[in-house]
C-alpha positions as CSV (number, residue, x, y, z in Angstrom):
1,X,-10.3,-6.8,-24.5
2,X,-10.1,-6.4,-20.6
3,X,-6.7,-6.7,-20.6
4,X,-6.4,-3.5,-23.0
5,X,-9.1,-1.9,-20.7
6,X,-6.7,-1.9,-17.3
7,X,-3.9,-0.9,-19.9
8,X,-5.5,2.2,-20.7
9,X,-7.2,3.1,-17.4
10,X,-4.9,5.8,-15.4
11,X,-4.4,3.8,-12.6
12,X,-2.8,5.0,-8.9
13,X,-1.3,2.9,-6.4
14,X,-1.9,3.7,-3.2
15,X,-1.0,1.0,-1.0
16,X,3.0,0.1,-1.7
17,X,5.8,-0.6,0.7
18,X,9.1,0.2,-0.7
19,X,11.1,-2.7,0.9
20,X,8.7,-5.4,-0.7
21,X,8.1,-3.9,-3.7
22,X,11.9,-4.1,-5.4
23,X,11.0,-6.1,-8.7
24,X,12.7,-9.9,-8.0
25,X,14.7,-9.7,-11.2
26,X,16.5,-6.4,-9.5
27,X,18.0,-9.6,-7.1
28,X,17.9,-11.9,-9.7
29,X,20.4,-10.2,-11.9
30,X,22.4,-8.7,-8.9
31,X,23.0,-12.6,-7.5
32,X,21.6,-15.1,-9.4
33,X,23.1,-17.7,-7.6
34,X,21.5,-16.7,-5.0
35,X,17.9,-15.6,-5.8
36,X,16.5,-18.9,-8.1
37,X,14.5,-17.6,-11.2
38,X,11.0,-19.6,-9.7
39,X,11.4,-19.1,-5.8
40,X,8.8,-21.2,-4.6
41,X,7.1,-18.5,-3.0
42,X,6.2,-17.3,-6.2
43,X,4.0,-19.9,-7.1
44,X,0.4,-19.2,-7.8
45,X,-0.8,-21.8,-5.5
46,X,1.4,-20.8,-2.7
47,X,-0.3,-19.5,0.8
48,X,2.2,-18.2,3.4
49,X,1.6,-20.6,6.1
50,X,1.4,-17.6,8.5
51,X,2.6,-13.6,9.2
52,X,5.8,-14.2,11.0
53,X,6.9,-16.6,7.6
54,X,5.8,-13.7,5.2
55,X,7.5,-11.6,7.1
56,X,10.7,-13.4,7.2
57,X,10.6,-13.9,3.7
58,X,10.3,-10.2,2.7
59,X,13.2,-9.5,5.4
60,X,15.2,-12.2,3.7
61,X,15.0,-10.8,-0.2
62,X,14.8,-7.0,1.0
63,X,17.0,-6.0,3.7
64,X,20.5,-7.5,1.8
65,X,19.7,-4.7,-1.2
66,X,18.2,-2.2,0.6
67,X,21.8,-1.1,2.3
68,X,22.2,2.6,1.4
69,X,20.4,5.8,-0.1
70,X,22.1,4.9,-3.2
71,X,20.6,1.3,-3.5
72,X,17.2,3.0,-2.1
73,X,17.5,5.0,-5.6
74,X,18.0,1.8,-7.7
75,X,15.8,0.3,-6.3
76,X,12.6,2.8,-6.4
77,X,13.8,3.2,-10.4
78,X,13.2,-0.3,-10.9
79,X,10.0,0.2,-9.1
80,X,8.5,3.1,-11.1
81,X,9.5,1.8,-14.2
82,X,7.0,-1.0,-13.9
83,X,4.3,1.6,-12.7
84,X,5.1,3.6,-15.9
85,X,4.6,0.6,-18.1
86,X,1.3,-0.3,-16.6
87,X,0.0,3.6,-16.6
88,X,0.2,3.9,-13.1
89,X,0.5,8.2,-13.1
90,X,0.0,8.4,-9.3
91,X,1.8,6.3,-6.2
92,X,1.6,6.7,-2.5
93,X,4.8,4.5,-0.8
94,X,5.7,4.2,2.4
95,X,9.1,2.8,3.6
96,X,10.1,1.2,6.6
97,X,11.7,3.7,9.2
98,X,13.0,0.8,11.4
99,X,15.7,0.7,8.1
100,X,17.2,4.0,9.0
101,X,18.6,2.5,11.9
102,X,20.2,-0.7,10.5
103,X,21.7,1.0,7.6
104,X,22.7,4.5,9.6
105,X,21.6,6.7,6.8
106,X,19.1,9.2,8.1
107,X,15.6,9.2,7.0
108,X,15.1,12.5,5.2
109,X,18.4,10.6,2.7
110,X,16.0,8.1,1.7
111,X,13.0,10.3,1.0
112,X,15.9,12.3,-1.4
113,X,16.6,9.3,-2.9
114,X,13.2,8.4,-3.4
115,X,12.2,11.4,-4.8
116,X,15.1,11.3,-7.1
117,X,14.3,8.2,-8.7
118,X,10.8,9.3,-9.8
119,X,10.2,9.6,-13.7
120,X,8.1,12.3,-15.6
121,X,4.5,11.7,-15.5
122,X,4.5,10.1,-12.3
123,X,3.4,11.6,-9.1
124,X,4.5,10.0,-5.9
125,X,3.9,10.3,-2.5
126,X,6.1,9.3,0.2
127,X,5.2,7.9,3.7
128,X,7.0,6.6,6.4
129,X,6.0,3.1,8.1
130,X,6.7,2.1,11.8
131,X,5.9,-0.4,14.1
132,X,3.2,-0.2,16.7
133,X,5.6,-0.2,19.5
134,X,8.6,1.5,17.3
135,X,8.0,5.0,20.2
136,X,9.6,3.2,22.9
137,X,12.8,2.7,21.1
138,X,15.9,4.3,19.7
139,X,13.3,5.5,16.8
140,X,11.2,7.8,19.3
141,X,13.4,11.3,18.4
142,X,13.3,10.1,14.8
143,X,9.6,10.1,15.2
144,X,8.9,13.1,17.1
145,X,11.0,15.2,14.3
146,X,8.8,13.8,11.1
147,X,7.0,17.1,11.3
148,X,9.2,18.7,10.3
149,X,10.3,16.5,7.6
150,X,10.4,18.4,4.0
151,X,9.1,15.9,1.2
152,X,7.2,13.4,3.7
153,X,3.4,13.2,2.7
154,X,2.4,11.5,5.5
155,X,3.1,7.9,8.1
156,X,1.6,4.7,8.2
157,X,1.2,2.3,11.4
158,X,2.5,-1.4,10.5
159,X,3.3,-5.1,11.3
160,X,1.1,-7.7,12.6
161,X,-2.2,-6.6,14.5
162,X,-1.6,-8.6,17.3
163,X,0.3,-6.0,18.7
164,X,-1.7,-3.3,20.1
165,X,-1.7,0.5,19.5
166,X,0.0,2.0,22.5
167,X,-1.2,5.6,23.5
168,X,1.4,7.4,21.7
169,X,0.1,6.7,18.5
170,X,-3.2,8.7,18.9
171,X,-1.0,11.8,20.1
172,X,1.6,11.5,17.3
173,X,-0.8,10.8,14.5
174,X,-3.1,13.9,15.5
175,X,0.5,16.3,15.7
176,X,1.0,14.8,12.3
177,X,-2.0,15.4,11.0
178,X,-1.9,18.6,12.3
179,X,1.7,19.5,10.4
180,X,-0.1,18.3,7.2
181,X,0.7,14.9,7.4
182,X,-1.5,12.2,6.0
183,X,-2.0,9.7,9.0
184,X,-2.8,6.0,7.5
185,X,-2.8,2.6,10.0
186,X,-3.3,-1.0,8.8
187,X,-6.0,-2.6,10.3
188,X,-8.8,-5.3,9.6
189,X,-6.2,-7.6,8.0
190,X,-5.2,-10.1,10.4
191,X,-7.4,-8.1,13.4
192,X,-11.0,-8.0,12.9
193,X,-13.5,-4.9,12.8
194,X,-12.2,-3.8,16.3
195,X,-9.4,-3.2,15.0
196,X,-10.7,-0.8,12.3
197,X,-12.7,1.0,14.6
198,X,-9.8,1.6,16.7
199,X,-8.0,3.0,14.0
200,X,-10.8,5.7,13.2
201,X,-12.1,6.5,16.5
202,X,-8.7,6.4,18.4
203,X,-6.1,7.4,15.6
204,X,-8.5,9.1,13.8
205,X,-7.4,8.2,10.3
206,X,-9.2,8.8,7.1
207,X,-6.9,5.7,5.2
208,X,-6.8,2.5,6.5
209,X,-4.6,-0.2,4.7
210,X,-6.2,-3.2,4.1
211,X,-9.3,-2.9,6.0
212,X,-11.0,-5.7,4.9
213,X,-12.3,-7.7,8.0
214,X,-14.7,-4.7,8.9
215,X,-17.9,-6.5,7.1
216,X,-17.5,-8.5,10.7
217,X,-19.3,-5.7,12.3
218,X,-22.0,-3.9,10.5
219,X,-21.8,-0.7,13.0
220,X,-17.9,-0.3,11.7
221,X,-18.6,-1.0,8.2
222,X,-21.2,2.3,8.3
223,X,-18.6,4.4,10.9
224,X,-16.1,4.0,7.8
225,X,-19.1,4.9,5.9
226,X,-20.1,7.7,7.6
227,X,-16.6,8.8,8.5
228,X,-15.6,9.4,4.8
229,X,-12.7,6.7,5.2
230,X,-11.3,5.2,2.6
231,X,-10.1,1.2,2.3
232,X,-6.8,0.4,0.3
233,X,-7.3,-2.9,-0.3
234,X,-5.1,-5.5,-1.7
235,X,-6.7,-8.9,-2.5
236,X,-4.0,-11.0,-4.1
237,X,-2.2,-10.1,-0.8
238,X,-5.1,-11.3,1.1
239,X,-5.7,-14.5,-0.7
240,X,-1.7,-15.1,-0.3
241,X,-2.0,-14.8,3.1
242,X,-4.9,-16.5,3.7
243,X,-6.8,-13.8,5.5
244,X,-9.2,-15.2,2.9
245,X,-9.9,-19.0,1.2
246,X,-10.2,-17.5,-2.2
247,X,-11.2,-14.5,-4.3
248,X,-15.1,-15.6,-3.9
249,X,-15.2,-15.0,-0.2
250,X,-13.3,-11.7,-0.6
251,X,-15.5,-9.1,0.7
252,X,-14.7,-6.0,-1.6
253,X,-17.7,-6.1,-3.0
254,X,-19.9,-6.1,-0.2
255,X,-17.5,-3.2,1.2
256,X,-18.0,-1.1,-1.8
257,X,-21.7,-1.5,-1.8
258,X,-22.2,-0.3,1.7
259,X,-20.8,2.9,0.1
260,X,-17.1,3.0,1.5
261,X,-14.2,4.0,-0.8
262,X,-12.0,1.6,-2.2
263,X,-8.7,1.5,-3.6
264,X,-7.0,-1.5,-4.9
265,X,-3.0,-1.8,-5.0
266,X,-0.2,-4.7,-4.8
267,X,1.1,-4.3,-1.2
268,X,4.4,-6.8,-1.4
269,X,5.0,-7.7,-4.6
270,X,8.4,-8.9,-4.5
271,X,7.0,-11.7,-2.5
272,X,3.6,-11.9,-4.0
273,X,4.9,-12.3,-7.4
274,X,1.9,-9.4,-8.3
275,X,1.3,-6.6,-10.4
276,X,-1.2,-3.8,-10.4
277,X,-2.6,-5.2,-13.8
278,X,-2.9,-8.3,-12.3
279,X,-4.8,-7.3,-9.3
280,X,-7.4,-5.8,-11.9
281,X,-7.2,-8.6,-14.0
282,X,-8.5,-10.5,-10.4
283,X,-11.5,-8.3,-9.8
284,X,-12.1,-9.2,-13.5
285,X,-12.2,-12.6,-14.0
286,X,-12.1,-14.0,-10.4
287,X,-15.0,-11.6,-8.9
288,X,-16.9,-10.6,-11.9
289,X,-16.2,-6.2,-11.4
290,X,-17.6,-5.3,-15.3
291,X,-15.5,-2.8,-17.5
292,X,-17.6,0.1,-15.4
293,X,-16.8,-1.5,-12.0
294,X,-13.0,-1.5,-13.0
295,X,-13.4,2.0,-14.1
296,X,-15.2,3.2,-10.5
297,X,-11.7,1.2,-8.8
298,X,-9.7,3.6,-10.7
299,X,-11.6,6.4,-10.2
300,X,-11.8,5.5,-6.2
301,X,-8.0,6.0,-6.1
302,X,-8.2,9.4,-7.8
303,X,-10.6,10.8,-5.2
304,X,-8.2,10.0,-2.3
305,X,-5.0,11.0,-4.4
306,X,-2.8,14.5,-3.6
307,X,-3.2,15.9,-6.8
308,X,-4.8,19.6,-8.1
309,X,-8.6,19.6,-8.8
310,X,-7.4,19.2,-12.6
311,X,-5.7,16.8,-12.2
312,X,-8.5,14.9,-11.0
313,X,-11.0,16.2,-12.6
314,X,-8.9,15.4,-16.3
315,X,-8.3,11.2,-14.8
316,X,-12.6,10.9,-14.4
317,X,-12.9,12.2,-17.7
318,X,-10.6,9.9,-19.2
319,X,-11.9,7.0,-17.4
320,X,-15.7,7.8,-18.2
321,X,-14.6,8.2,-21.9
322,X,-12.9,4.4,-21.5
323,X,-15.8,2.3,-20.0
324,X,-18.9,4.5,-21.3
325,X,-20.0,6.2,-18.1
Protein backbone atom coordinates (compact mmCIF):
# COMPACT_ATOMS: atom_id res chain seq x y z
CA UNK A 1 0.00 0.00 0.00
CA UNK A 2 2.60 2.60 1.07
CA UNK A 3 4.94 1.49 -1.69
CA UNK A 4 2.15 1.95 -4.23
CA UNK A 5 1.56 5.48 -2.95
CA UNK A 6 5.25 6.32 -3.14
CA UNK A 7 5.38 5.06 -6.72
CA UNK A 8 2.32 7.10 -7.66
CA UNK A 9 3.55 10.37 -6.17
CA UNK A 10 5.03 12.77 -8.76
CA UNK A 11 8.48 13.20 -7.24
CA UNK A 12 11.49 15.46 -7.52
CA UNK A 13 15.18 14.77 -6.87
CA UNK A 14 17.09 17.92 -5.98
CA UNK A 15 20.37 16.72 -4.42
CA UNK A 16 22.12 14.31 -6.77
CA UNK A 17 25.78 14.16 -7.79
CA UNK A 18 26.17 12.97 -11.37
CA UNK A 19 29.32 10.95 -10.77
CA UNK A 20 27.85 9.45 -7.61
CA UNK A 21 24.61 8.46 -9.30
CA UNK A 22 25.86 5.99 -11.89
CA UNK A 23 23.95 2.73 -11.40
CA UNK A 24 26.36 0.12 -10.08
CA UNK A 25 24.84 -2.30 -12.60
CA UNK A 26 26.48 -0.25 -15.37
CA UNK A 27 29.91 -0.93 -13.89
CA UNK A 28 29.06 -4.61 -13.43
CA UNK A 29 28.02 -4.97 -17.07
CA UNK A 30 31.13 -3.09 -18.20
CA UNK A 31 33.77 -4.89 -16.14
CA UNK A 32 32.24 -7.79 -14.16
CA UNK A 33 35.68 -9.08 -13.19
CA UNK A 34 36.50 -5.77 -11.49
CA UNK A 35 33.16 -4.93 -9.86
CA UNK A 36 31.70 -7.75 -7.71
CA UNK A 37 27.97 -8.34 -7.59
CA UNK A 38 27.71 -7.40 -3.90
CA UNK A 39 30.46 -4.97 -2.80
CA UNK A 40 30.78 -4.72 0.98
CA UNK A 41 29.86 -1.02 1.08
CA UNK A 42 26.43 -1.89 -0.38
CA UNK A 43 25.49 -4.00 2.63
CA UNK A 44 22.48 -2.66 4.52
CA UNK A 45 24.38 -2.28 7.78
CA UNK A 46 27.55 -0.81 6.31
CA UNK A 47 28.71 2.57 7.61
CA UNK A 48 31.60 4.52 6.13
CA UNK A 49 34.14 5.11 8.92
CA UNK A 50 34.87 8.66 7.75
CA UNK A 51 34.36 11.07 4.86
CA UNK A 52 37.78 10.33 3.36
CA UNK A 53 36.95 6.62 3.01
CA UNK A 54 33.61 7.47 1.41
CA UNK A 55 35.19 9.96 -0.99
CA UNK A 56 37.88 7.52 -2.07
CA UNK A 57 35.32 4.77 -2.64
CA UNK A 58 33.24 7.12 -4.76
CA UNK A 59 36.20 8.28 -6.84
CA UNK A 60 37.48 4.73 -7.34
CA UNK A 61 34.15 3.68 -8.80
CA UNK A 62 33.08 6.83 -10.67
CA UNK A 63 36.23 8.15 -12.33
CA UNK A 64 37.03 5.04 -14.41
CA UNK A 65 33.67 5.45 -16.12
CA UNK A 66 33.33 9.22 -16.51
CA UNK A 67 36.26 9.84 -18.85
CA UNK A 68 34.57 11.48 -21.86
CA UNK A 69 31.49 13.43 -22.89
CA UNK A 70 30.16 10.23 -24.46
CA UNK A 71 30.47 8.41 -21.15
CA UNK A 72 28.56 11.21 -19.43
CA UNK A 73 25.82 10.79 -22.01
CA UNK A 74 25.68 7.01 -21.58
CA UNK A 75 25.84 7.24 -17.80
CA UNK A 76 23.12 9.86 -17.61
CA UNK A 77 20.81 7.81 -19.83
CA UNK A 78 21.07 4.99 -17.28
CA UNK A 79 20.63 7.39 -14.35
CA UNK A 80 17.58 9.11 -15.82
CA UNK A 81 16.02 5.74 -16.65
CA UNK A 82 15.95 4.98 -12.93
CA UNK A 83 14.15 8.26 -12.33
CA UNK A 84 11.52 7.57 -14.95
CA UNK A 85 10.92 4.10 -13.48
CA UNK A 86 10.23 5.68 -10.07
CA UNK A 87 7.90 8.40 -11.40
CA UNK A 88 10.43 11.13 -10.71
CA UNK A 89 9.59 14.02 -13.00
CA UNK A 90 12.07 16.73 -12.05
CA UNK A 91 15.79 16.43 -11.29
CA UNK A 92 18.52 18.84 -10.20
CA UNK A 93 21.92 17.22 -10.59
CA UNK A 94 25.48 18.52 -10.30
CA UNK A 95 28.62 17.31 -12.03
CA UNK A 96 32.06 17.77 -10.48
CA UNK A 97 33.71 20.69 -12.24
CA UNK A 98 37.20 19.42 -11.43
CA UNK A 99 36.61 16.34 -13.58
CA UNK A 100 36.86 18.57 -16.64
CA UNK A 101 40.54 19.03 -15.79
CA UNK A 102 41.17 15.31 -15.39
CA UNK A 103 39.59 14.24 -18.66
CA UNK A 104 40.29 17.42 -20.66
CA UNK A 105 36.68 17.91 -21.71
CA UNK A 106 35.24 21.45 -21.49
CA UNK A 107 32.38 21.83 -19.05
CA UNK A 108 29.87 23.02 -21.68
CA UNK A 109 30.40 19.73 -23.54
CA UNK A 110 29.53 17.80 -20.37
CA UNK A 111 26.43 19.96 -19.87
CA UNK A 112 25.41 19.26 -23.47
CA UNK A 113 25.99 15.52 -23.02
CA UNK A 114 23.83 15.44 -19.89
CA UNK A 115 21.15 17.49 -21.61
CA UNK A 116 21.13 15.14 -24.62
CA UNK A 117 20.44 12.17 -22.32
CA UNK A 118 17.26 13.62 -20.81
CA UNK A 119 14.23 11.49 -21.74
CA UNK A 120 10.82 12.86 -22.64
CA UNK A 121 8.71 13.74 -19.65
CA UNK A 122 11.62 14.46 -17.29
CA UNK A 123 12.63 18.02 -16.43
CA UNK A 124 16.34 18.33 -15.61
CA UNK A 125 18.40 21.25 -14.30
CA UNK A 126 22.19 20.94 -14.41
CA UNK A 127 24.57 22.38 -11.81
CA UNK A 128 28.35 22.64 -11.61
CA UNK A 129 29.74 21.47 -8.28
CA UNK A 130 33.09 22.62 -6.98
CA UNK A 131 35.31 22.36 -3.91
CA UNK A 132 35.75 25.24 -1.49
CA UNK A 133 39.34 25.84 -2.63
CA UNK A 134 38.91 25.34 -6.38
CA UNK A 135 39.19 29.04 -7.19
CA UNK A 136 42.85 29.10 -6.22
CA UNK A 137 43.88 26.70 -8.98
CA UNK A 138 43.44 26.17 -12.72
CA UNK A 139 39.64 26.20 -12.42
CA UNK A 140 39.55 29.92 -11.68
CA UNK A 141 38.94 31.10 -15.28
CA UNK A 142 36.40 28.30 -15.71
CA UNK A 143 34.50 29.41 -12.60
CA UNK A 144 34.61 33.03 -13.76
CA UNK A 145 33.01 31.97 -17.04
CA UNK A 146 30.18 29.88 -15.55
CA UNK A 147 27.77 32.81 -15.76
CA UNK A 148 28.00 32.56 -19.54
CA UNK A 149 27.25 28.85 -19.85
CA UNK A 150 23.98 28.13 -21.61
CA UNK A 151 22.09 25.23 -20.08
CA UNK A 152 23.73 25.59 -16.67
CA UNK A 153 21.09 26.20 -14.01
CA UNK A 154 23.48 26.98 -11.18
CA UNK A 155 26.35 25.97 -8.94
CA UNK A 156 27.00 24.03 -5.76
CA UNK A 157 29.83 24.37 -3.25
CA UNK A 158 30.67 20.97 -1.80
CA UNK A 159 33.39 18.87 -0.21
CA UNK A 160 34.18 18.11 3.42
CA UNK A 161 33.27 20.91 5.80
CA UNK A 162 36.66 20.78 7.48
CA UNK A 163 37.59 23.10 4.61
CA UNK A 164 36.63 26.75 5.24
CA UNK A 165 34.65 28.83 2.82
CA UNK A 166 37.21 31.12 1.19
CA UNK A 167 36.49 34.81 0.48
CA UNK A 168 36.08 34.27 -3.26
CA UNK A 169 32.96 32.16 -2.90
CA UNK A 170 30.66 34.92 -1.60
CA UNK A 171 31.70 37.25 -4.44
CA UNK A 172 31.38 34.61 -7.14
CA UNK A 173 28.07 33.29 -5.76
CA UNK A 174 26.65 36.83 -5.80
CA UNK A 175 27.80 37.39 -9.39
CA UNK A 176 26.28 34.09 -10.49
CA UNK A 177 22.92 34.91 -8.89
CA UNK A 178 22.99 38.28 -10.69
CA UNK A 179 23.44 36.30 -13.92
CA UNK A 180 20.35 34.23 -13.13
CA UNK A 181 22.04 31.12 -11.77
CA UNK A 182 20.82 29.26 -8.68
CA UNK A 183 23.44 28.96 -5.93
CA UNK A 184 23.68 26.05 -3.48
CA UNK A 185 26.07 25.04 -0.73
CA UNK A 186 26.73 21.86 1.23
CA UNK A 187 26.55 22.74 4.91
CA UNK A 188 25.41 21.29 8.21
CA UNK A 189 26.41 17.70 7.43
CA UNK A 190 29.85 17.14 8.98
CA UNK A 191 29.93 20.76 10.08
CA UNK A 192 27.58 22.23 12.65
CA UNK A 193 24.87 24.86 12.55
CA UNK A 194 27.50 27.57 12.20
CA UNK A 195 28.23 26.33 8.67
CA UNK A 196 24.56 26.61 7.81
CA UNK A 197 24.53 30.19 9.11
CA UNK A 198 27.63 30.91 7.03
CA UNK A 199 26.00 29.52 3.89
CA UNK A 200 22.90 31.64 4.40
CA UNK A 201 24.44 34.89 5.63
CA UNK A 202 27.77 34.98 3.81
CA UNK A 203 27.02 33.08 0.60
CA UNK A 204 23.40 34.20 0.36
CA UNK A 205 22.08 30.79 -0.65
CA UNK A 206 18.45 29.74 -0.45
CA UNK A 207 19.33 26.09 -1.08
CA UNK A 208 21.40 24.19 1.46
CA UNK A 209 22.47 20.64 0.66
CA UNK A 210 21.90 18.52 3.79
CA UNK A 211 21.70 21.25 6.48
CA UNK A 212 20.51 18.69 9.03
CA UNK A 213 22.77 19.79 11.88
CA UNK A 214 20.98 23.13 11.89
CA UNK A 215 19.05 21.77 14.89
CA UNK A 216 22.13 22.34 17.03
CA UNK A 217 21.24 26.05 17.14
CA UNK A 218 17.63 27.23 17.34
CA UNK A 219 18.64 30.68 16.13
CA UNK A 220 20.01 29.27 12.88
CA UNK A 221 16.90 27.12 12.44
CA UNK A 222 14.82 30.29 12.74
CA UNK A 223 17.17 32.08 10.35
CA UNK A 224 16.53 29.38 7.75
CA UNK A 225 12.77 29.58 8.24
CA UNK A 226 12.66 33.36 8.02
CA UNK A 227 14.90 33.35 4.97
CA UNK A 228 12.81 30.84 3.05
CA UNK A 229 15.77 28.46 2.80
CA UNK A 230 15.23 24.91 1.56
CA UNK A 231 17.28 21.97 2.83
CA UNK A 232 17.80 19.20 0.27
CA UNK A 233 18.04 16.29 2.73
CA UNK A 234 19.36 12.76 2.09
CA UNK A 235 18.47 10.55 5.09
CA UNK A 236 20.10 7.33 3.91
CA UNK A 237 23.32 9.20 3.14
CA UNK A 238 23.25 10.74 6.62
CA UNK A 239 23.04 7.29 8.22
CA UNK A 240 25.57 5.60 5.90
CA UNK A 241 28.04 8.38 6.70
CA UNK A 242 27.24 8.15 10.44
CA UNK A 243 26.13 11.77 10.68
CA UNK A 244 23.42 10.27 12.94
CA UNK A 245 23.46 6.83 14.57
CA UNK A 246 20.01 5.78 13.32
CA UNK A 247 16.86 7.08 11.65
CA UNK A 248 15.14 7.70 14.98
CA UNK A 249 17.85 10.23 15.76
CA UNK A 250 17.51 11.99 12.41
CA UNK A 251 16.20 15.56 12.86
CA UNK A 252 14.14 15.85 9.66
CA UNK A 253 10.84 15.98 11.56
CA UNK A 254 12.13 18.69 13.86
CA UNK A 255 13.32 20.82 10.94
CA UNK A 256 9.97 20.44 9.16
CA UNK A 257 8.08 21.26 12.37
CA UNK A 258 10.08 24.49 12.60
CA UNK A 259 8.61 25.53 9.25
CA UNK A 260 11.66 24.95 7.06
CA UNK A 261 11.07 23.52 3.59
CA UNK A 262 12.85 20.16 3.16
CA UNK A 263 13.13 17.93 0.12
CA UNK A 264 14.33 14.31 -0.09
CA UNK A 265 17.05 13.00 -2.40
CA UNK A 266 19.65 10.23 -2.72
CA UNK A 267 22.98 12.12 -2.87
CA UNK A 268 25.32 9.35 -4.19
CA UNK A 269 23.40 6.12 -4.90
CA UNK A 270 26.43 4.54 -6.61
CA UNK A 271 28.00 3.95 -3.19
CA UNK A 272 24.98 4.20 -0.86
CA UNK A 273 23.00 1.62 -2.87
CA UNK A 274 19.79 3.61 -2.41
CA UNK A 275 16.95 4.90 -4.55
CA UNK A 276 14.47 7.72 -4.11
CA UNK A 277 11.75 5.13 -3.50
CA UNK A 278 13.85 3.72 -0.65
CA UNK A 279 14.33 7.20 0.80
CA UNK A 280 10.55 7.59 1.00
CA UNK A 281 10.20 4.10 2.45
CA UNK A 282 12.68 5.00 5.19
CA UNK A 283 10.51 7.99 6.08
CA UNK A 284 7.44 5.75 6.28
CA UNK A 285 8.90 2.65 7.91
CA UNK A 286 11.67 4.04 10.12
CA UNK A 287 10.45 7.57 10.87
CA UNK A 288 6.68 7.01 10.92
CA UNK A 289 5.77 9.51 8.21
CA UNK A 290 2.11 9.23 7.25
CA UNK A 291 0.82 9.17 3.69
CA UNK A 292 -0.07 12.84 4.02
CA UNK A 293 3.41 13.68 5.26
CA UNK A 294 5.01 11.80 2.37
CA UNK A 295 2.82 13.85 0.05
CA UNK A 296 4.05 17.00 1.78
CA UNK A 297 7.65 15.97 1.17
CA UNK A 298 6.87 15.45 -2.51
CA UNK A 299 5.14 18.84 -2.66
CA UNK A 300 8.15 20.49 -1.01
CA UNK A 301 10.27 19.49 -3.98
CA UNK A 302 7.86 21.10 -6.40
CA UNK A 303 7.93 24.32 -4.35
CA UNK A 304 11.55 24.92 -5.33
CA UNK A 305 11.50 23.24 -8.75
CA UNK A 306 12.33 25.51 -11.66
CA UNK A 307 9.09 24.84 -13.54
CA UNK A 308 6.10 26.83 -14.75
CA UNK A 309 3.33 27.81 -12.34
CA UNK A 310 1.02 25.50 -14.26
CA UNK A 311 3.34 22.49 -13.87
CA UNK A 312 3.76 23.20 -10.17
CA UNK A 313 0.00 23.58 -9.61
CA UNK A 314 -0.68 20.35 -11.48
CA UNK A 315 1.84 18.46 -9.31
CA UNK A 316 0.27 19.87 -6.13
CA UNK A 317 -3.19 18.81 -7.31
CA UNK A 318 -2.01 15.30 -8.19
CA UNK A 319 -0.34 14.89 -4.80
CA UNK A 320 -3.44 16.15 -2.98
CA UNK A 321 -5.65 13.69 -4.86
CA UNK A 322 -3.33 10.77 -4.05
CA UNK A 323 -3.14 11.60 -0.33
CA UNK A 324 -6.74 12.83 0.07
CA UNK A 325 -5.51 16.16 1.42
